[in-house]
C-alpha positions as CSV (number, residue, x, y, z in Angstrom):
1,X,64.5,79.2,-38.7
2,X,60.7,79.9,-38.4
3,X,58.5,82.8,-38.7
4,X,56.5,83.8,-35.7
5,X,52.7,84.4,-36.0
6,X,51.7,88.0,-35.6
7,X,50.0,88.5,-32.2
8,X,47.9,91.6,-31.5
9,X,48.7,91.6,-27.8
10,X,45.1,91.1,-26.5
11,X,42.9,88.3,-25.8
12,X,40.3,87.3,-28.5
13,X,37.5,88.7,-26.4
14,X,39.1,92.2,-26.5
15,X,39.6,92.0,-30.2
16,X,35.9,91.2,-30.6
17,X,34.8,94.1,-28.5
18,X,37.3,96.6,-29.6
19,X,38.6,96.0,-33.1
20,X,41.5,98.4,-32.8
21,X,42.2,97.7,-29.2
22,X,46.0,97.2,-30.0
23,X,46.3,100.8,-31.0
24,X,46.4,102.2,-27.5
25,X,49.0,99.6,-26.5
26,X,52.6,100.5,-27.3
27,X,54.5,98.2,-29.8
28,X,56.1,95.1,-28.3
29,X,58.9,94.5,-30.9
30,X,59.1,90.8,-30.0
31,X,55.6,90.3,-31.2
32,X,56.4,90.9,-34.9
33,X,60.0,89.5,-34.8
34,X,61.2,86.5,-36.7
35,X,62.6,83.8,-34.4
36,X,66.0,82.6,-35.4
37,X,66.2,80.0,-32.6
38,X,65.4,76.5,-34.0
39,X,66.9,74.4,-31.2
40,X,65.1,73.4,-28.1
41,X,61.4,72.9,-27.5
42,X,58.5,75.3,-28.4
43,X,60.4,78.6,-29.4
44,X,57.0,80.4,-30.1
45,X,56.1,80.0,-26.5
46,X,58.6,82.5,-25.4
47,X,56.7,85.3,-27.1
48,X,53.1,84.1,-27.0
49,X,52.1,86.6,-24.3
50,X,51.4,83.6,-21.9
51,X,53.5,83.6,-18.8
52,X,52.8,80.0,-18.2
53,X,54.2,78.5,-21.4
54,X,57.9,78.5,-22.2
55,X,60.7,77.7,-24.7
56,X,63.1,75.2,-23.4
57,X,66.6,75.0,-24.9
58,X,68.8,72.0,-25.8
59,X,71.4,71.1,-23.3
60,X,74.9,72.3,-24.5
61,X,76.5,69.5,-22.5
62,X,77.6,66.8,-22.8
63,X,77.6,66.8,-26.6
64,X,75.9,69.8,-28.4
65,X,78.7,72.2,-27.6
66,X,81.0,70.3,-29.8
67,X,79.1,71.5,-32.9
68,X,79.5,75.2,-32.1
69,X,82.6,76.9,-33.0
70,X,82.0,79.6,-30.4
71,X,82.3,77.0,-27.7
72,X,84.5,74.2,-29.0
73,X,88.1,75.6,-29.5
74,X,89.0,72.4,-31.6
75,X,86.1,73.1,-34.0
76,X,87.4,73.0,-37.6
77,X,86.0,76.5,-38.2
78,X,87.0,77.9,-34.8
79,X,88.8,81.4,-35.0
80,X,91.6,81.6,-34.1
81,X,92.7,78.1,-35.1
82,X,93.8,76.1,-32.1
83,X,94.6,72.6,-33.6
84,X,97.2,72.3,-36.4
85,X,95.8,68.8,-37.3
86,X,92.8,68.7,-39.6
87,X,91.8,65.1,-38.9
88,X,88.8,63.0,-38.3
89,X,89.2,63.2,-34.5
90,X,88.4,67.0,-34.5
91,X,85.8,67.2,-37.3
92,X,82.6,67.4,-34.9
93,X,81.5,64.0,-36.3
94,X,81.5,61.6,-33.4
95,X,81.4,58.6,-35.7
96,X,84.6,59.2,-37.7
97,X,88.0,58.1,-36.2
98,X,91.7,58.1,-36.6
99,X,93.4,54.8,-35.6
100,X,96.7,54.8,-33.8
101,X,98.3,51.4,-34.5
102,X,101.9,52.3,-34.8
103,X,104.1,53.2,-31.9
104,X,105.6,56.6,-31.7
105,X,109.0,57.7,-30.7
106,X,108.2,57.1,-27.1
107,X,107.3,53.4,-27.8
108,X,103.6,53.9,-27.2
109,X,100.6,54.3,-29.4
110,X,99.0,57.8,-29.8
111,X,99.9,61.4,-30.4
112,X,100.8,64.7,-28.8
113,X,99.1,67.9,-30.0
114,X,100.9,71.1,-29.6
115,X,98.3,73.8,-29.8
116,X,98.8,76.8,-32.0
117,X,97.6,79.0,-29.4
118,X,97.3,78.3,-25.6
119,X,93.5,78.0,-24.6
120,X,91.6,77.8,-21.5
121,X,89.7,74.6,-21.2
122,X,86.6,74.0,-19.0
123,X,86.3,70.5,-20.1
124,X,87.8,68.0,-22.7
125,X,85.3,65.7,-24.4
126,X,86.9,62.6,-25.7
127,X,85.6,59.5,-27.5
128,X,87.9,56.5,-28.0
129,X,87.8,52.8,-28.8
130,X,90.4,51.1,-26.8
131,X,91.3,47.8,-25.1
132,X,93.8,49.3,-22.8
133,X,93.7,52.5,-20.7
134,X,94.2,55.7,-22.7
135,X,96.2,58.3,-20.8
136,X,95.5,61.9,-21.3
137,X,98.3,64.4,-20.4
138,X,97.6,68.1,-20.4
139,X,100.6,70.6,-20.2
140,X,99.9,74.1,-19.0
141,X,101.9,77.1,-20.0
142,X,103.4,77.1,-16.6
143,X,104.8,73.6,-17.4
144,X,102.6,71.9,-14.8
145,X,100.6,68.9,-16.0
146,X,97.2,67.3,-15.6
147,X,96.6,63.6,-16.2
148,X,93.5,61.4,-16.6
149,X,92.8,58.0,-17.9
150,X,90.0,56.6,-20.1
151,X,89.4,52.9,-19.2
152,X,88.3,50.2,-21.6
153,X,84.8,50.0,-20.1
154,X,84.3,53.6,-21.2
155,X,85.2,53.1,-24.8
156,X,82.8,54.4,-27.4
157,X,81.4,56.8,-24.8
158,X,81.9,60.6,-24.8
159,X,84.1,61.0,-21.6
160,X,84.5,64.3,-20.0
161,X,87.8,65.5,-18.5
162,X,88.0,68.6,-16.4
163,X,91.4,70.5,-16.4
164,X,92.1,73.3,-14.1
165,X,90.2,76.4,-15.6
166,X,92.5,79.0,-14.3
167,X,95.4,77.7,-16.4
168,X,96.0,77.9,-20.1
169,X,96.6,74.6,-21.9
170,X,99.4,74.4,-24.5
171,X,99.8,70.8,-25.3
172,X,97.7,67.6,-25.1
173,X,99.0,64.0,-25.3
174,X,96.9,61.0,-25.9
175,X,98.7,57.8,-25.5
176,X,98.0,54.0,-24.8
177,X,100.1,50.8,-24.4
178,X,97.9,49.2,-27.2
179,X,96.4,50.4,-30.4
180,X,93.3,52.5,-30.1
181,X,90.8,54.7,-32.1
182,X,90.3,58.4,-31.4
183,X,86.8,59.4,-32.7
184,X,86.8,62.9,-31.2
185,X,88.5,65.4,-29.0
186,X,86.7,68.7,-28.2
187,X,87.6,71.5,-25.9
188,X,85.0,73.7,-24.1
189,X,86.9,76.9,-24.1
190,X,84.5,79.1,-22.2
191,X,81.4,78.9,-20.0
192,X,78.7,76.9,-22.0
193,X,75.8,78.9,-23.1
194,X,72.5,78.7,-25.2
195,X,70.9,81.5,-27.1
196,X,67.4,82.6,-27.9
197,X,67.6,84.9,-30.9
198,X,65.1,87.2,-32.6
199,X,65.4,89.3,-35.8
200,X,63.3,92.3,-35.3
201,X,61.0,93.7,-38.1
202,X,63.2,96.8,-38.4
203,X,66.1,98.3,-36.5
204,X,64.9,100.1,-33.3
205,X,66.3,101.3,-30.1
206,X,65.5,98.9,-27.3
207,X,64.7,100.9,-24.0
208,X,62.8,98.4,-21.8
209,X,63.1,94.6,-21.7
210,X,60.6,92.4,-19.9
211,X,61.5,88.8,-19.3
212,X,60.4,85.9,-17.4
213,X,62.9,83.1,-17.3
214,X,62.2,81.1,-14.2
215,X,65.5,79.1,-14.3
216,X,66.9,77.0,-11.7
217,X,70.4,76.6,-10.3
218,X,71.8,75.3,-13.6
219,X,71.9,78.8,-15.0
220,X,74.7,81.1,-13.8
221,X,73.9,84.2,-15.8
222,X,71.5,85.6,-18.3
223,X,72.6,88.3,-20.8
224,X,70.5,90.5,-23.2
225,X,72.5,91.1,-26.4
226,X,71.9,93.5,-29.2
227,X,73.3,93.7,-32.8
228,X,72.6,95.8,-35.8
229,X,74.1,93.3,-38.2
230,X,73.9,89.9,-36.4
231,X,77.7,89.7,-36.1
232,X,78.9,92.3,-33.6
233,X,77.0,92.2,-30.3
234,X,76.6,94.6,-27.5
235,X,75.4,93.6,-24.0
236,X,72.3,95.7,-23.0
237,X,72.0,94.2,-19.6
238,X,71.7,91.1,-17.4
239,X,69.0,89.4,-15.5
240,X,68.9,87.3,-12.3
241,X,68.4,83.6,-13.2
242,X,66.7,83.0,-10.0
243,X,63.8,85.5,-10.6
244,X,60.4,84.0,-10.9
245,X,58.2,86.9,-12.0
246,X,58.2,89.0,-15.2
247,X,61.1,91.4,-14.6
248,X,61.6,94.8,-16.4
249,X,65.0,95.9,-17.2
250,X,65.6,99.7,-18.2
251,X,68.4,99.9,-20.9
252,X,70.6,102.7,-20.1
253,X,72.3,103.2,-23.5
254,X,70.9,104.0,-26.8
255,X,71.2,101.2,-29.2
256,X,70.3,100.2,-32.7
257,X,69.0,96.7,-32.7
258,X,68.1,94.6,-35.6
259,X,68.9,91.3,-33.9
260,X,68.2,90.5,-30.2
261,X,69.6,87.7,-28.2
262,X,68.9,86.2,-24.7
263,X,72.1,84.3,-23.6
264,X,72.0,81.9,-20.9
265,X,75.3,80.9,-19.4
266,X,74.9,77.4,-18.0
267,X,76.6,75.3,-15.3
268,X,79.4,73.0,-16.7
269,X,77.2,70.1,-16.0
270,X,75.6,67.5,-18.3
271,X,71.9,68.2,-19.4
272,X,71.7,71.7,-18.0
273,X,68.9,73.5,-20.0
274,X,67.7,77.1,-20.1
275,X,64.0,78.3,-20.3
276,X,62.5,81.5,-21.5
277,X,58.8,81.9,-20.4
278,X,58.2,85.3,-21.9
279,X,60.1,88.1,-23.7
280,X,58.9,91.6,-24.4
281,X,60.8,94.4,-26.1
282,X,59.8,98.0,-26.0
283,X,61.3,101.4,-26.7
284,X,62.3,103.9,-24.0
285,X,58.8,104.5,-22.9
286,X,58.2,100.8,-22.2
287,X,54.7,99.2,-22.2
288,X,53.2,102.6,-21.2
289,X,54.0,104.6,-24.3
290,X,55.2,108.2,-24.7
291,X,54.2,110.9,-22.2
292,X,50.8,112.5,-23.1
293,X,50.7,116.2,-24.2
294,X,50.0,118.5,-21.3
295,X,46.7,120.3,-21.1
296,X,46.0,122.7,-18.4
297,X,43.0,122.2,-16.1
298,X,40.8,125.0,-14.8
299,X,40.2,123.0,-11.6
300,X,42.2,123.8,-8.5
301,X,43.9,121.0,-6.6
302,X,41.3,121.0,-4.0
303,X,38.9,119.7,-6.6
304,X,41.5,117.2,-8.1
305,X,43.2,115.5,-5.2
306,X,41.0,113.4,-2.8
307,X,41.2,110.8,-0.2
308,X,40.0,107.2,0.3
309,X,38.1,106.4,3.5
310,X,35.5,104.2,5.0
311,X,32.3,104.5,7.0
312,X,33.0,106.2,10.4
313,X,36.7,106.7,9.5
314,X,37.3,103.1,10.7
315,X,36.3,103.9,14.3
316,X,33.1,101.7,14.4
317,X,30.8,104.6,14.9
318,X,29.1,107.3,12.8
319,X,31.4,110.4,11.9
320,X,29.0,112.6,13.9
321,X,29.9,110.6,17.1
322,X,33.7,110.9,16.8
323,X,34.9,113.2,19.5
324,X,38.7,113.1,18.9
325,X,40.8,114.9,16.4
326,X,41.0,111.8,14.3
327,X,38.6,111.2,11.4
328,X,36.8,114.1,9.7
329,X,38.5,116.8,11.9
330,X,41.9,115.5,11.0
331,X,41.3,115.8,7.2
332,X,38.7,118.5,6.8
333,X,41.5,121.2,6.3
334,X,43.2,119.0,3.7
335,X,40.7,117.4,1.4
336,X,37.3,118.2,-0.1
337,X,37.0,115.1,-2.2
338,X,36.3,111.8,-0.3
339,X,36.0,108.3,-1.8
340,X,34.1,106.2,0.5
341,X,33.7,102.4,0.3
342,X,30.0,101.6,0.3
343,X,29.7,98.0,1.1
344,X,26.8,96.6,-0.9
345,X,26.5,93.6,1.2
346,X,25.7,96.0,4.1
347,X,22.7,97.0,2.0
348,X,21.2,93.9,0.6
349,X,21.5,90.2,1.5
350,X,21.6,89.2,-2.3
351,X,20.9,90.7,-5.7
352,X,17.3,90.9,-6.5
353,X,16.4,92.3,-3.0
354,X,15.8,96.0,-2.5
355,X,17.9,97.8,-0.1
356,X,14.9,99.9,1.2
357,X,17.0,103.0,1.6
358,X,13.9,105.0,2.4
359,X,13.5,103.1,5.7
360,X,17.0,103.4,7.0
361,X,16.2,105.9,9.6
362,X,13.7,103.5,11.3
363,X,14.8,100.1,10.3
364,X,18.3,100.2,8.7
365,X,18.8,98.5,5.3
366,X,17.5,95.2,4.1
367,X,20.8,93.6,5.2
368,X,21.9,95.7,8.2
369,X,19.2,96.6,10.7
370,X,21.3,99.4,12.4
371,X,22.7,101.2,9.3
372,X,21.6,104.7,8.2
373,X,23.8,105.8,5.3
374,X,22.0,109.3,5.2
375,X,23.3,110.0,8.6
376,X,26.9,109.4,7.5
377,X,26.6,111.1,4.1
378,X,24.6,114.1,5.3
379,X,27.1,114.9,8.1
380,X,30.2,114.6,5.8
381,X,28.4,116.9,3.3
382,X,27.7,119.3,6.1
383,X,31.4,119.4,7.0
384,X,32.3,120.3,3.3
385,X,33.2,116.9,1.9
386,X,32.1,115.8,-1.7
387,X,31.5,112.0,-1.7
388,X,32.4,109.6,-4.3
389,X,30.6,106.3,-3.3
390,X,32.2,103.1,-4.5
391,X,29.8,100.2,-4.4
392,X,31.8,97.2,-3.1
393,X,30.8,93.9,-4.5
394,X,32.9,90.9,-5.8
395,X,32.4,87.3,-6.7
396,X,33.3,86.4,-3.3
397,X,30.7,88.4,-1.6
398,X,27.9,88.1,-4.3
399,X,28.8,85.1,-6.4
400,X,27.6,85.1,-10.0
401,X,25.4,82.2,-9.1
402,X,23.4,84.5,-6.7
403,X,22.4,87.0,-9.5
404,X,19.1,85.7,-10.9
405,X,19.2,88.1,-13.8
406,X,22.5,90.1,-13.6
407,X,21.6,93.0,-15.9
408,X,18.1,93.5,-14.4
409,X,19.4,93.0,-10.8
410,X,22.2,95.5,-11.3
411,X,19.8,97.9,-12.9
412,X,17.6,97.9,-9.8
413,X,20.6,98.4,-7.5
414,X,21.8,101.3,-9.5
415,X,18.4,102.9,-9.7
416,X,17.6,102.5,-6.1
417,X,21.0,104.0,-5.0
418,X,21.0,107.0,-7.5
419,X,17.4,107.8,-6.7
420,X,18.0,107.9,-3.0
421,X,21.4,109.4,-2.7
422,X,21.3,111.7,-5.7
423,X,18.1,113.3,-4.8
424,X,19.9,116.1,-2.9
425,X,23.3,115.5,-4.2
426,X,24.4,113.7,-1.0
427,X,26.6,111.6,-3.2
428,X,28.4,113.5,-6.0
429,X,29.5,110.4,-7.9
430,X,29.2,106.6,-7.8
431,X,31.2,103.7,-9.1
432,X,29.7,100.5,-10.4
433,X,32.1,98.4,-8.3
434,X,35.5,98.7,-6.9
435,X,37.8,95.8,-8.1
436,X,35.4,93.1,-9.2
437,X,38.2,91.3,-11.1
438,X,37.1,87.9,-9.8
439,X,34.0,87.9,-11.9
440,X,34.3,86.6,-15.5
441,X,34.6,89.7,-17.8
442,X,31.5,88.8,-19.7
443,X,29.5,88.7,-16.4
444,X,30.7,91.9,-15.1
445,X,29.9,93.6,-18.4
446,X,26.1,92.6,-17.8
447,X,26.4,94.1,-14.3
448,X,28.1,97.3,-15.4
449,X,25.5,98.0,-18.4
450,X,22.6,97.5,-16.1
451,X,23.9,99.4,-13.1
452,X,25.0,102.4,-15.1
453,X,21.6,102.5,-16.8
454,X,20.0,102.5,-13.4
455,X,22.2,105.3,-12.2
456,X,21.2,107.3,-15.3
457,X,17.6,106.7,-15.2
458,X,17.2,107.5,-11.5
459,X,19.4,110.6,-11.3
460,X,21.1,111.9,-14.2
461,X,23.1,114.5,-12.1
462,X,25.0,111.9,-10.1
463,X,28.4,111.4,-11.9
464,X,28.7,107.7,-13.1
465,X,31.9,105.6,-13.2
466,X,32.6,102.0,-13.9
467,X,34.7,99.8,-11.6
468,X,38.5,100.3,-11.7
469,X,40.4,98.8,-14.6
470,X,43.9,99.2,-16.3
471,X,44.7,99.7,-20.0
472,X,48.3,98.5,-20.2
473,X,48.5,94.8,-19.6
474,X,46.2,92.4,-21.5
475,X,45.0,89.4,-19.5
476,X,47.7,87.0,-18.7
477,X,50.5,88.9,-20.4
478,X,52.0,90.7,-17.4
479,X,52.2,89.1,-14.0
480,X,48.7,87.6,-14.5
481,X,46.8,91.0,-14.5
482,X,43.1,90.1,-15.0
483,X,41.7,93.6,-15.1
484,X,42.2,94.7,-18.6
485,X,39.7,97.5,-19.5
486,X,39.0,96.2,-23.0
487,X,37.7,92.9,-21.4
488,X,35.4,94.2,-18.8
489,X,33.7,97.4,-20.4
490,X,31.1,96.9,-23.1
491,X,31.3,99.8,-25.7
492,X,27.6,100.6,-25.1
493,X,28.4,102.1,-21.7
494,X,30.8,104.8,-22.9
495,X,28.0,107.3,-23.6
496,X,26.8,106.8,-20.0
497,X,30.1,107.4,-18.3
498,X,31.3,110.7,-16.8
499,X,34.8,109.2,-16.0
500,X,36.8,106.2,-16.6
501,X,38.2,104.7,-13.4
502,X,41.7,103.2,-12.6
503,X,44.0,102.3,-9.8
504,X,47.6,103.2,-10.3
505,X,50.5,102.5,-8.1
506,X,54.2,103.1,-8.5
507,X,55.1,99.3,-8.2
508,X,57.5,97.3,-10.4
509,X,59.3,93.9,-10.1
510,X,62.8,94.1,-9.0
511,X,65.7,91.9,-10.4
512,X,64.5,88.9,-8.4
513,X,60.9,89.3,-9.4
514,X,59.7,90.7,-6.1
515,X,57.1,93.6,-6.3
516,X,58.6,96.7,-4.9
517,X,57.6,100.4,-4.8
518,X,59.7,102.8,-7.0
519,X,59.8,106.6,-7.5
520,X,56.9,107.9,-9.5
521,X,59.2,108.9,-12.4
522,X,60.8,105.5,-12.6
523,X,60.1,104.3,-16.2
524,X,59.2,100.9,-14.8
525,X,56.5,102.2,-12.5
526,X,52.9,101.0,-13.2
527,X,51.8,104.5,-12.5
528,X,52.8,105.3,-16.0
529,X,49.7,103.4,-17.1
530,X,47.8,106.6,-17.0
531,X,49.1,107.2,-20.5
532,X,47.4,104.0,-21.9
533,X,44.2,104.8,-20.1
534,X,44.2,108.3,-21.6
535,X,44.8,106.8,-25.1
536,X,42.0,104.3,-24.6
537,X,39.7,107.2,-23.4
538,X,40.7,109.3,-26.3
539,X,39.8,106.5,-28.7
540,X,36.5,105.1,-27.2
541,X,35.1,107.6,-24.6
542,X,36.5,111.1,-25.6
543,X,33.9,112.9,-23.4
544,X,34.8,110.9,-20.2
545,X,37.4,112.2,-17.6
546,X,40.0,110.0,-16.1
547,X,39.8,109.4,-12.3
548,X,42.7,107.6,-10.6
549,X,40.6,106.5,-7.6
550,X,43.5,104.8,-5.9
551,X,47.2,105.7,-5.7
552,X,49.7,105.9,-2.9
553,X,52.6,104.1,-1.1
554,X,53.2,101.9,2.0
555,X,55.5,103.2,4.6
556,X,56.6,102.9,8.2
557,X,55.7,105.7,10.5
558,X,53.4,106.8,13.2
559,X,54.9,104.1,15.5
560,X,54.1,101.2,13.0
561,X,56.6,99.1,11.2
562,X,56.4,98.3,7.5
563,X,58.1,95.0,6.6
564,X,56.6,93.7,3.3
565,X,58.3,94.0,0.0
566,X,56.4,97.3,-1.2
567,X,57.4,99.3,1.9
568,X,59.4,102.5,1.7
569,X,60.5,105.0,4.3
570,X,58.2,107.5,5.9
571,X,60.3,110.3,4.2
572,X,59.9,108.6,0.8
573,X,56.2,108.2,1.2
574,X,55.9,112.0,1.9
575,X,58.1,112.9,-1.1
576,X,57.0,110.3,-3.7
577,X,53.3,110.6,-2.7
578,X,53.2,114.3,-3.7
579,X,55.2,113.7,-6.7
580,X,53.0,110.8,-7.8
581,X,49.9,113.0,-7.5
582,X,51.4,115.9,-9.5
583,X,52.8,113.6,-12.1
584,X,49.4,111.9,-12.6
585,X,47.6,115.3,-12.8
586,X,50.2,116.6,-15.3
587,X,49.9,113.4,-17.4
588,X,46.1,114.0,-17.7
589,X,44.3,112.5,-14.8
590,X,41.4,114.8,-13.8
591,X,41.2,113.6,-10.3
592,X,43.5,111.4,-8.0
593,X,42.5,109.9,-4.7
594,X,45.3,108.9,-2.1
595,X,44.8,105.4,-0.7
596,X,44.4,105.3,2.3
597,X,43.5,107.8,5.1
598,X,45.1,105.6,7.8
599,X,47.0,102.4,8.2
600,X,45.1,99.3,8.8
601,X,45.4,97.9,12.5
602,X,46.8,94.5,11.2
603,X,50.2,93.0,10.4
604,X,52.2,94.5,7.5
605,X,51.0,93.5,4.0
606,X,50.3,95.1,0.8
607,X,48.4,98.4,1.1
608,X,48.1,98.0,5.0
609,X,50.6,100.8,5.7
610,X,49.4,103.2,3.0
611,X,47.8,105.5,5.5
612,X,48.6,109.3,5.9
613,X,48.4,108.4,9.5
614,X,49.0,105.4,11.7
615,X,46.1,103.0,12.6
616,X,43.8,103.2,15.6
617,X,46.4,101.1,17.4
618,X,48.6,104.1,17.5
619,X,45.8,106.9,17.8
620,X,46.0,107.8,14.1
621,X,49.3,109.6,14.6
622,X,50.1,111.6,11.6
623,X,53.0,110.5,9.3
624,X,55.3,112.7,7.3
625,X,53.1,112.2,4.2
626,X,50.1,113.7,6.2
627,X,52.1,117.0,6.9
628,X,53.5,117.2,3.4
629,X,50.2,116.9,1.6
630,X,48.5,119.1,4.3
631,X,51.0,121.8,3.5
632,X,50.6,121.3,-0.2
633,X,46.8,121.8,-0.1
634,X,47.2,124.8,2.3
635,X,49.5,126.6,-0.1
636,X,48.2,125.3,-3.5
637,X,44.7,124.0,-2.8
638,X,43.2,126.9,-4.7
639,X,45.8,126.8,-7.5
640,X,45.5,125.2,-10.8
641,X,48.3,123.5,-12.8
642,X,48.9,125.8,-15.7
643,X,52.2,124.9,-17.2
644,X,55.0,122.3,-17.4
645,X,57.9,124.7,-17.1
646,X,60.7,122.1,-17.4
647,X,60.9,118.3,-17.3
648,X,63.9,116.3,-17.9
649,X,65.3,112.9,-16.9
650,X,66.6,114.5,-13.6
651,X,63.9,117.0,-12.5
652,X,60.5,118.6,-13.0
653,X,59.3,122.2,-12.7
654,X,55.5,122.9,-12.7
655,X,53.7,126.3,-12.6
656,X,50.6,126.8,-10.5
657,X,48.3,129.7,-10.3
658,X,46.0,130.5,-7.5
659,X,42.5,131.0,-8.9
660,X,41.5,133.5,-6.2
661,X,44.6,135.7,-5.9
662,X,46.4,135.1,-9.1
663,X,49.6,134.3,-7.3
664,X,52.0,132.1,-9.3
665,X,54.0,129.4,-7.8
666,X,56.7,127.0,-9.1
667,X,56.9,123.4,-7.8
668,X,60.2,121.6,-8.4
669,X,61.8,118.4,-7.4
670,X,64.5,115.9,-8.4
671,X,63.4,112.6,-9.8
672,X,65.8,110.3,-7.9
673,X,64.6,107.4,-5.9
674,X,67.3,107.8,-3.1
675,X,66.9,109.5,0.2
676,X,64.7,112.5,-0.7
677,X,67.1,114.9,1.2
678,X,69.7,114.4,-1.4
679,X,70.1,117.6,-3.3
680,X,71.4,118.9,-6.5
681,X,71.6,122.4,-8.1
682,X,69.3,123.0,-10.9
683,X,69.5,125.9,-13.2
684,X,66.5,127.6,-14.8
685,X,65.7,131.3,-15.7
686,X,62.3,131.1,-14.0
687,X,63.9,130.8,-10.6
688,X,64.9,134.5,-11.2
689,X,61.5,135.5,-10.1
690,X,61.3,133.3,-6.9
691,X,61.4,135.2,-3.5
692,X,60.5,132.5,-1.1
693,X,60.3,128.7,-0.9
694,X,58.8,126.0,1.2
695,X,60.0,122.4,1.2
696,X,57.4,119.7,1.4
697,X,59.5,117.5,3.6
698,X,56.9,116.2,5.8
699,X,57.8,118.3,8.7
700,X,54.9,119.9,10.7
701,X,57.1,123.0,11.1
702,X,57.6,123.7,7.3
703,X,57.2,127.4,6.7
704,X,58.2,130.0,4.0
705,X,61.9,130.8,3.8
706,X,63.3,133.8,2.0
707,X,65.8,132.9,-0.7
708,X,68.2,134.8,-3.0
709,X,66.7,134.9,-6.4
710,X,68.9,133.5,-9.1
711,X,68.9,130.9,-11.9
712,X,70.5,128.3,-9.7
713,X,68.4,126.7,-6.9
714,X,69.1,123.7,-4.7
715,X,66.4,120.9,-5.3
716,X,65.9,117.6,-3.5
717,X,63.5,114.7,-3.8
718,X,61.0,116.6,-1.8
719,X,58.9,118.9,-3.9
720,X,59.7,122.5,-3.1
721,X,57.3,125.4,-3.7
722,X,58.6,128.7,-4.9
723,X,56.6,131.8,-4.5
724,X,57.0,133.8,-7.8
725,X,57.0,137.6,-7.9
726,X,54.2,139.0,-9.9
């Protein structure tokens, strides 16, 4: 037994920048547990928050199972007792022996063992010293027999004999025509297994288990076992031995766990071993922590739900040149807030060079002779859009070696941008990068400090955000995330920020370690990371808002297939997309921006099918999600979320109030992840005041339908808007 070192769950860099950074990360019970496993190699490495180190077990076969009374039916302390004899050949010591040098009644040397209780046998392990063949005769309860021989050349070796496992053994005879020694006989009475066991600091209820096991074909099954006393064990769930990634498991039943065990059932083969690469144990809320307390926002949805897009809506021309219904016309009646990817490498050839924005009308930017951002931004402003500009730069576009003085260069970039585009509020807000996670954290911190200071000094009215980071997964601890907020943001910037920035998708690894999309309410969904970001904000930047600048789902639709692992149906994208937006707003996000306005005109891969419409290849045909969110914004765009009326494991009911008319609405839906059309009756007294409803099912024909008021209403996975009588 060994005591595991206490780990804070963050890299040392984070600990230096944020002394209490562990406070906003929920408790991983494995981190403070005592390791009871002493066998195998490097037990600490199963709980060291490093996905690339591991504990490797001992091999139960060919020999180690003999010493375990749970596996060896002939163990002297086995219960129930199987062998009547208490002799040196069944004492788990392979070096002690009984010598058979007298003939028995059958005129041979040896003995027959009538078992006290019939037993299943997956293998018999026998060690003898013999000059002539030793015959093993196994008699089953159905009176059939199995025979095997141990030849003289195998003496003093542990020989494995494999009876039929679907029969019960009642008697074993070991005989030879010459005297021999019997050193040991052992019976593997069940599938062999090895355990990795923890004793938790205190009894808790385990709600989510994260494990990376990365085992090969030698492991048949992995079980998670719980015990309050270390004696009686309950199975909490199982894991797929073939999974490669870190796999989450939601425990369905309440449990009191003081001892936790990962059991690996191995093949009945010699030298089969198990490995555990990482183990994390959480309560029901998982690594995301408990839901945040709801606080009403005075802002209507039109100011809180936005859309990601690019220059010219991806049509290779300025927005004012578009003469189809696609682009700005398609979204003008749906969104007011736009997030536009502003490619910094379109502006400057390298850091240290001015973009010369003042010359764009005549000569373009320093890097792109034809480009005039003013033309694009001014036109979109004129059409009623507010622009959040995201400066796109990464290590693969502007390598760290190309920044002569990172902080000074970034200051100049930020100052030039905010001075020009903030002068008449052409740009409402600006981000100091999108996903610059390929920079070393300490390098980005220099860029961020300088760029935000430049934004501030040039135009204090332009709202300032850093690049997007997350506050749930410390570097290297979950699927190699390298975008942990505590690594990339220097504490000095918090006074300069108007909002913290994060990208949240409802993704999770499935049982084989494959990344898939799940319903927004799924406890595994990374979307729940909004809670950790809010706790981080509350601790370090209490004046800042939280903007989720990317969320969404990939789906088929608009004539384009979706074939990668994250894909869902067009109907689910419509239902889950609205539910995700409302859930994020309810949890405390001040703004959310859907990614993306349209599919990419490429093959199917992650995020390429996240559009509300198809790609240019299919004329930007609207998908069900487009019609669903358009209807939502038409009805509730001027409404603010005022109350969480009801929220359970099965459904949500929110209240909205129109800031112009005072009209109240209920929005309700089921949380299930199946076909969104699946319905269930939900009872609530607030339905008594509903007179009409509209289902956000992605149909362009959705309209108000008169209903019979009553406490019982049919809900589905599609959010339904109920108009409430005043």
